[in-house]
C-alpha positions as CSV (number, residue, x, y, z in Angstrom):
1,M,-4.6,58.7,-257.8
2,E,-7.3,57.6,-260.2
3,T,-8.6,54.1,-259.7
4,H,-9.9,51.7,-262.3
5,V,-10.7,48.8,-260.0
6,A,-13.8,47.9,-262.0
7,E,-11.5,46.7,-264.8
8,M,-9.4,44.6,-262.5
9,D,-9.9,41.2,-261.2
10,T,-6.8,40.6,-259.0
11,L,-6.1,41.8,-255.5
12,G,-2.8,41.6,-253.6
13,L,-2.4,42.0,-249.8
14,V,0.6,42.4,-247.6
15,E,0.2,42.5,-243.8
16,V,3.2,43.4,-241.6
17,T,3.8,43.8,-237.8
18,S,5.3,47.3,-238.1
19,I,3.8,50.5,-239.3
20,G,7.1,51.9,-240.5
21,V,7.9,48.7,-242.4
22,G,4.3,48.9,-243.8
23,Y,5.0,52.2,-245.3
24,R,8.3,50.9,-246.8
25,A,6.4,47.8,-248.2
26,Q,3.7,50.0,-249.7
27,D,6.3,52.2,-251.4
28,A,8.1,49.1,-252.8
29,M,4.8,47.7,-254.0
30,L,3.8,50.8,-255.8
31,K,7.2,51.2,-257.4
32,A,7.4,47.6,-258.6
33,A,4.4,47.5,-260.9
34,D,1.5,49.3,-262.4
35,V,-1.1,48.7,-259.7
36,D,-3.8,50.7,-258.1
37,L,-3.7,51.2,-254.3
38,V,-7.0,49.9,-252.8
39,L,-6.1,50.6,-249.2
40,A,-3.1,51.1,-247.0
41,R,-3.6,51.7,-243.3
42,T,-2.7,50.8,-239.8
43,I,-4.8,48.0,-238.4
44,C,-5.4,46.6,-234.9
45,S,-2.5,45.7,-232.7
46,G,-0.1,48.1,-234.4
47,K,0.0,46.2,-237.7
48,Y,-0.1,47.6,-241.3
49,L,-2.1,46.3,-244.2
50,V,-1.6,47.2,-247.9
51,A,-4.0,46.1,-250.7
52,V,-3.4,46.7,-254.4
53,A,-5.3,45.8,-257.5
54,G,-4.5,45.2,-261.2
55,D,-3.7,42.4,-263.6
56,V,-2.3,39.1,-262.2
57,A,1.3,39.7,-263.2
58,S,1.4,43.3,-261.9
59,V,-0.2,42.4,-258.6
60,Q,2.1,39.4,-258.1
61,A,5.2,41.6,-258.8
62,S,3.9,44.2,-256.4
63,V,3.2,41.8,-253.6
64,D,6.6,40.1,-254.1
65,A,8.3,43.5,-253.8
66,G,6.3,44.3,-250.7
67,A,7.1,41.0,-249.1
68,A,10.8,41.4,-249.8
69,A,10.7,44.9,-248.3
70,S,9.1,43.6,-245.1
71,E,12.4,42.4,-243.5
72,G,11.2,39.9,-240.9
73,A,7.9,41.9,-240.2
74,L,5.8,40.0,-242.7
75,I,2.7,38.4,-241.3
76,E,1.0,37.4,-244.5
77,H,1.0,38.1,-248.3
78,R,-1.5,36.9,-250.8
79,V,-2.5,37.3,-254.4
80,I,-6.2,36.5,-255.2
81,S,-7.1,36.5,-258.9
82,R,-10.3,36.2,-260.9
83,L,-12.4,38.0,-258.2
84,H,-16.1,38.5,-258.7
85,P,-16.7,42.1,-259.8
86,S,-18.7,42.9,-256.7
87,V,-15.7,42.3,-254.4
88,F,-13.9,45.6,-255.1
89,P,-16.9,47.9,-254.4
90,A,-17.7,46.1,-251.2
91,I,-14.1,46.5,-250.0
92,S,-14.1,50.2,-251.0
93,M,-17.4,50.8,-249.1
94,A,-18.9,52.1,-252.4
95,V,-22.0,49.9,-252.3
96,D,-25.3,51.7,-252.0
97,L,-27.9,49.4,-250.4
98,P,-31.4,50.9,-250.9
99,A,-34.0,50.0,-248.2
100,D,-35.9,47.8,-250.7
101,Q,-32.9,45.5,-250.9
102,F,-32.8,44.7,-247.1
103,E,-33.5,41.0,-247.2
104,A,-31.9,38.1,-245.4
105,L,-28.6,39.0,-243.9
106,G,-25.4,36.8,-244.1
107,I,-22.4,37.5,-242.0
108,I,-19.1,35.6,-242.3
109,E,-16.2,36.5,-239.9
110,T,-12.6,35.3,-240.2
111,F,-9.4,35.7,-238.2
112,S,-7.7,37.0,-241.3
113,A,-8.2,40.0,-243.5
114,S,-7.0,38.3,-246.7
115,T,-9.1,35.2,-246.0
116,I,-12.3,37.3,-245.9
117,V,-11.6,38.5,-249.5
118,E,-11.6,34.8,-250.7
119,V,-14.7,34.1,-248.6
120,A,-16.6,37.0,-250.1
121,D,-15.6,36.0,-253.6
122,A,-16.8,32.5,-253.0
123,A,-20.1,33.8,-251.7
124,A,-20.7,36.1,-254.7
125,K,-19.9,33.3,-257.1
126,A,-22.1,30.7,-255.3
127,A,-25.5,32.5,-255.3
128,N,-27.4,35.6,-256.4
129,I,-26.6,37.8,-253.4
130,K,-25.4,41.4,-253.0
131,L,-22.1,41.9,-251.1
132,F,-22.4,45.3,-249.4
133,R,-19.5,45.3,-247.0
134,I,-16.1,43.6,-246.8
135,H,-14.3,44.8,-243.7
136,L,-10.5,44.3,-243.6
137,A,-9.1,44.2,-240.1
138,M,-9.7,47.8,-238.9
139,A,-11.1,48.2,-235.4
140,V,-12.0,44.5,-235.1
141,G,-8.8,43.0,-233.7
142,G,-7.3,42.2,-237.2
143,K,-10.2,40.1,-238.2
144,G,-12.3,40.4,-241.4
145,F,-16.0,40.1,-242.1
146,V,-18.4,40.2,-245.0
147,L,-22.0,41.3,-245.0
148,L,-24.3,40.2,-247.8
149,T,-28.0,40.2,-248.5
150,G,-30.5,38.6,-250.8
151,D,-33.4,36.2,-250.6
152,I,-33.1,33.6,-247.8
153,S,-32.2,30.6,-250.0
154,S,-29.5,32.6,-251.8
155,V,-28.0,33.9,-248.6
156,E,-28.0,30.4,-247.1
157,A,-26.4,29.0,-250.2
158,A,-23.7,31.7,-250.3
159,V,-22.8,31.3,-246.6
160,A,-22.8,27.5,-246.9
161,A,-20.4,27.7,-249.9
162,A,-18.2,30.5,-248.5
163,A,-17.7,29.5,-244.9
164,P,-15.6,26.3,-245.7
165,V,-13.1,28.5,-247.6
166,A,-12.1,30.0,-244.2
167,G,-12.7,26.8,-242.4
168,A,-10.2,25.0,-244.5
169,E,-7.5,27.3,-243.3
170,G,-8.7,27.3,-239.7
171,M,-9.7,31.0,-240.1
172,L,-13.5,30.8,-239.6
173,V,-14.8,32.7,-236.6
174,S,-18.6,32.6,-237.4
175,A,-21.0,32.1,-240.3
176,I,-24.5,33.5,-239.6
177,V,-27.7,33.8,-241.6
178,I,-30.5,36.0,-240.2
179,P,-33.7,35.2,-242.2
180,S,-35.8,38.3,-241.5
181,P,-33.5,40.9,-239.9
182,R,-34.8,44.1,-238.4
183,R,-34.0,47.1,-240.6
184,E,-31.7,48.5,-237.9
185,L,-29.2,45.8,-238.6
186,F,-28.5,47.5,-242.0
187,R,-28.2,51.0,-240.6
188,E,-24.6,51.0,-239.4
189,Y,-21.9,48.5,-240.0
190,I,-18.5,49.6,-238.7
């Protein structure tokens, strides 16, 4: 499937407690509207996460169909619109981070995969930073985290603006700024 996520600004997520139900929800979501599949996979604790992108109306129709197909297994569903353009590449792990861009490091961690998308969006809109990884639930107990870099004042501003987004929902695990990280911290990130 060809993806045009650069042209889109809305993301929809459906998380369910069952892998089988997750596949059914994914099928319903893709049949309900013209959306692009961003990811669909099992996540920790035997759950399943589906994320789609497109215009607001299409994503809303897709998420509604996925939620309806989830028959009592639905954990969470969310539509997030007007996302910063840097969010989609960071989710897709398509961000190249050259060594000369290793600056201050910001890490925000949440209890929810969908909340981390809103957190990353708030960070990108708050300051001149580079999102280079948005991790959605896989291999981290269903949590999400975002990694961002930039000059120290920008990273501090981004983390300060974004952490309350998760805190307001009781989803914030940690919000860390490392002013002068060792280069090794950028080498591997799950």
